[in-house]
N, C-alpha and C positions, 0 to 999 in steps of 0.2 A: 329611827335608830334606837336600839336598846339602851336603856339607861346605864347599864354597866360597861358600856364601851366608851373609850376616850374619843373626844371629838376635836382635840387639839393637843399639841405636844406639851409635856411637862418638863420643867428643869428644876434642879435642886439648888436652892439658895438659902444659906444659913441653916442647913439641915432640914428645910421644909420644901415640899414640892409646890410649884406655882405654875400657872398657865403661861405659855410663851408663844411667840410667833414661830412659824416654820423657819424663817430666816435665822432667828436667834438660836433655835435648837440645832439646826444644821451647822451654824457657825461654832457652837460649843463642841459639837461632835468632831468637826474638822480640827479645831484647836487642840482637843484632847488627843486625837490620833497623832497630830504633828508633834506634840510635846513628848509622847512616848517614843516616837521614831527618832526625834532629835536627841533624847536622853539615852536611849538604849539600842538604837539601830532598828532597821526595818524588820529584822527577824523577831523582834519583841511583839510585833503585830500579828494577829491571827484572825482568820475569818471562817465562819461555818455557814455553809449555804444549804438550803433545804431541797430535798429531792422532789417536793411537791411544787417547787417553783418551775417556771418554764425553762427550757434549754437556753433561751436567750438571756433570761435573768441570771442563771447560773454562769453563763459565759461572761456576762458583764461583771459579776462578782469576782470571778477569778482574774479578769482583766484589770479591775480596779486594784486588787491586792497585789498583783504582780507588777503592773506598770506604774501605777500612781504611788503606791506605798513602797514597792520594791521587795515584797515578801512573797515567798512561795508557800507560806503557811496558810493554805486554804484547803478545806475539806468539806465533804458533804456526806449524807447518809445514802447516797445513790446506790451503793453496792449491797445494801441489805435487802 
């Protein structure tokens, strides 16, 4: 693996990045999304999906945004 690639997730703590487990990183991401939705509603959440991803991955991204989060704010660069 090239040296400039990340081999584990990083989380910010007291202004510094530190290595974390995948469980911790995903928990922090989920907590952050939930906090935004709880405070400002589901339309405060937006997601951008990549045209280089598979159709299945793009489908799952829009399904997550619409069904789990409750937001229609999902877009991709597929039309360019």
